[in-house]
C-alpha positions as CSV (number, residue, x, y, z in Angstrom):
1,M,71.6,-51.7,9.5
2,T,72.9,-48.3,8.6
3,L,71.7,-46.3,5.6
4,A,75.0,-47.0,3.8
5,Q,74.7,-50.7,4.4
6,R,71.1,-50.7,3.2
7,L,72.0,-48.9,0.0
8,R,75.1,-51.1,-0.6
9,A,73.2,-54.3,-0.1
10,A,70.4,-53.1,-2.5
11,L,72.9,-52.1,-5.2
12,A,74.8,-55.4,-4.9
13,A,71.7,-57.6,-5.0
14,E,70.6,-59.5,-8.1
15,H,68.0,-57.6,-10.1
16,E,65.6,-58.3,-12.9
17,H,64.8,-54.6,-13.5
18,A,65.0,-53.1,-17.0
19,P,67.1,-49.9,-16.8
20,I,66.6,-47.0,-19.1
21,L,69.7,-46.9,-21.2
22,L,69.2,-43.8,-23.4
23,S,68.3,-40.2,-22.5
24,G,65.2,-38.5,-23.7
25,D,66.8,-35.1,-23.2
26,L,65.9,-33.0,-26.1
27,R,68.4,-30.2,-26.0
28,D,71.7,-29.8,-27.8
29,V,71.8,-33.2,-29.4
30,T,75.4,-33.9,-30.4
31,A,77.7,-36.8,-31.1
32,D,81.5,-37.2,-31.1
33,S,83.0,-37.4,-34.6
34,D,83.9,-41.1,-33.9
35,G,80.6,-41.9,-32.4
36,V,82.2,-42.9,-29.1
37,P,80.4,-41.6,-26.0
38,T,82.3,-39.4,-23.5
39,P,82.7,-41.1,-20.1
40,A,81.1,-39.1,-17.3
41,A,80.1,-39.6,-13.7
42,V,77.7,-38.0,-11.2
43,L,77.4,-38.2,-7.5
44,V,74.1,-39.3,-6.0
45,A,74.7,-37.9,-2.5
46,V,72.1,-39.3,0.0
47,T,71.8,-37.6,3.3
48,D,72.0,-39.8,6.4
49,R,68.9,-38.8,8.3
50,P,65.7,-40.7,9.4
51,S,64.0,-39.6,6.2
52,P,67.0,-39.5,3.8
53,G,67.2,-37.0,1.0
54,V,69.3,-36.7,-2.2
55,I,71.3,-33.6,-3.2
56,L,70.5,-31.9,-6.5
57,T,71.8,-28.8,-8.2
58,Q,70.3,-26.2,-10.5
59,R,72.6,-25.3,-13.3
60,T,73.2,-21.6,-14.1
61,E,71.4,-20.0,-17.0
62,S,74.7,-19.0,-18.6
63,L,76.0,-22.6,-19.3
64,R,76.2,-23.7,-23.0
65,R,74.6,-27.0,-22.3
66,H,71.5,-27.8,-20.2
67,A,71.3,-24.3,-18.8
68,G,69.0,-24.0,-15.8
69,Q,68.3,-27.7,-15.6
70,I,68.3,-29.8,-12.4
71,A,71.2,-32.2,-12.2
72,F,73.4,-34.2,-9.9
73,P,76.9,-32.9,-9.2
74,G,79.1,-34.4,-11.9
75,G,80.8,-34.1,-15.2
76,R,83.1,-35.8,-17.6
77,I,85.8,-38.2,-16.4
78,D,89.2,-36.6,-16.8
79,P,92.4,-38.6,-17.7
80,D,93.7,-37.9,-14.2
81,D,90.7,-39.4,-12.5
82,A,91.4,-42.9,-11.2
83,D,87.8,-44.1,-11.9
84,A,84.2,-42.9,-12.0
85,S,84.0,-42.5,-8.3
86,A,87.0,-40.3,-8.3
87,A,85.5,-38.1,-11.0
88,A,82.2,-37.8,-9.3
89,L,83.9,-36.8,-6.0
90,R,86.1,-34.3,-7.8
91,E,83.2,-32.7,-9.6
92,A,81.1,-32.5,-6.4
93,R,84.0,-30.7,-4.7
94,E,84.4,-28.3,-7.6
95,E,80.7,-27.6,-8.1
96,I,79.3,-27.5,-4.5
97,G,82.4,-27.6,-2.2
98,L,81.6,-31.1,-0.9
99,S,84.8,-32.7,0.5
100,P,85.5,-36.2,-0.8
101,Q,86.3,-37.1,2.8
102,A,82.7,-36.3,3.7
103,V,81.3,-39.0,1.4
104,E,80.9,-42.7,2.3
105,L,80.9,-44.3,-1.1
106,V,78.3,-47.0,-1.5
107,G,78.4,-48.3,-5.0
108,E,77.5,-47.7,-8.6
109,A,74.1,-47.7,-10.2
110,D,73.1,-48.3,-13.9
111,R,75.1,-46.5,-16.5
112,Y,73.2,-44.1,-18.7
113,R,73.8,-42.7,-22.1
114,T,72.6,-39.2,-23.0
115,V,71.8,-38.0,-26.5
116,T,74.4,-35.3,-25.9
117,G,77.1,-38.0,-26.3
118,F,77.9,-38.8,-22.7
119,E,77.8,-42.2,-21.0
120,V,77.2,-41.4,-17.3
121,Q,78.1,-43.5,-14.4
122,P,76.0,-42.7,-11.3
123,V,78.0,-43.1,-8.1
124,V,76.0,-43.4,-4.9
125,G,77.4,-42.1,-1.6
126,V,76.1,-41.2,1.9
127,I,76.8,-37.8,3.5
128,A,75.9,-36.2,6.8
129,P,72.7,-34.1,6.9
130,D,72.7,-30.3,6.8
131,L,76.1,-29.8,5.3
132,V,76.9,-26.3,4.2
133,F,77.8,-26.2,0.5
134,T,79.9,-23.6,-1.4
135,L,78.7,-23.2,-4.9
136,E,80.7,-22.6,-8.0
137,P,78.8,-19.6,-9.3
138,D,79.7,-20.1,-13.0
139,E,78.1,-23.6,-12.9
140,V,75.7,-23.9,-10.1
141,A,72.8,-21.5,-9.3
142,A,71.4,-23.4,-6.4
143,V,71.7,-26.7,-4.4
144,F,68.8,-28.3,-2.6
145,E,67.7,-31.6,-1.0
146,V,64.8,-33.7,-2.2
147,P,63.2,-36.5,-0.1
148,L,64.6,-39.8,-1.3
149,D,61.3,-41.5,-0.8
150,F,59.6,-39.0,-3.1
151,V,62.0,-39.1,-6.0
152,L,62.2,-43.0,-5.9
153,D,58.4,-43.5,-5.7
154,P,57.2,-44.8,-9.0
155,A,53.9,-42.8,-8.5
156,N,55.9,-39.6,-9.0
157,H,57.6,-40.7,-12.2
158,V,55.7,-39.2,-15.1
159,E,56.5,-40.5,-18.6
160,T,55.8,-38.0,-21.3
161,S,56.8,-37.4,-24.9
162,V,57.1,-34.6,-27.4
163,E,57.7,-34.6,-31.2
164,W,61.1,-33.1,-32.0
165,Q,62.9,-33.1,-35.3
166,G,60.2,-35.5,-36.7
167,R,60.6,-38.0,-33.9
168,D,58.7,-38.8,-30.7
169,R,61.1,-38.3,-27.8
170,H,60.1,-40.0,-24.5
171,Y,61.4,-38.9,-21.2
172,Y,60.6,-38.8,-17.5
173,E,59.6,-35.9,-15.3
174,I,59.5,-35.7,-11.5
175,A,57.9,-32.6,-10.1
176,W,58.9,-31.6,-6.5
177,Q,57.7,-28.3,-5.1
178,D,58.7,-25.7,-7.8
179,H,61.4,-27.9,-9.3
180,R,61.0,-29.8,-12.6
181,I,63.4,-32.8,-12.6
182,W,63.5,-34.3,-16.1
183,G,65.7,-35.8,-18.8
184,A,68.8,-37.6,-17.8
185,T,68.5,-36.8,-14.1
186,A,65.0,-38.0,-13.8
187,A,65.8,-41.2,-15.8
188,M,68.7,-42.0,-13.5
189,L,66.4,-41.6,-10.5
190,V,63.9,-43.9,-12.2
191,N,66.7,-46.4,-12.8
192,L,67.8,-46.1,-9.2
193,S,64.2,-46.7,-8.0
194,R,63.9,-49.8,-10.0
195,R,67.2,-51.2,-8.8
196,L,66.7,-50.3,-5.1
197,R,63.0,-51.1,-4.9
198,W,63.2,-48.5,-2.2
199,T,60.6,-48.3,0.6
200,A,60.6,-46.1,3.7
201,R,61.9,-47.8,6.8
């Protein structure tokens, strides 16, 4: 069974997991005037190698929101996008120069709502290993690959909390090398881990 087939079967299977639905991200808490979340999508690009990895980016320090944070390629769904997958592929092309034709789409994971007013649809796809990426310098400071086994291992999911604006905010962190993956990105990885019940094979 190929990596794409394994992931597709796992996403399509019946699950009893309890996904995290709301972000613990503490920065720039906003809401639309009508209270309706803004649809967004991210690409969870998994590298097709014996020990698969997942592609993450580090946002530039000059961005208005989530500056310097670790994220999946992605952004809001535009009116011209056919669906969440099209938006995720478009954003990945714009941010890191990943051609849509280089991605074998697998399926969608659990939706996730951030406290910054976005409802994010993670779209999972498989890409060839060791691709060369072209970064959009105004948005992306770096792109790197993290071992999939590591980020999906529950032992590496650290739940923590902090008091902010009089409330305890809970969120997940995943520490890999010198990277701190937290907030929405970490929570989506935790959700993916619970859905896939991933084990190295």
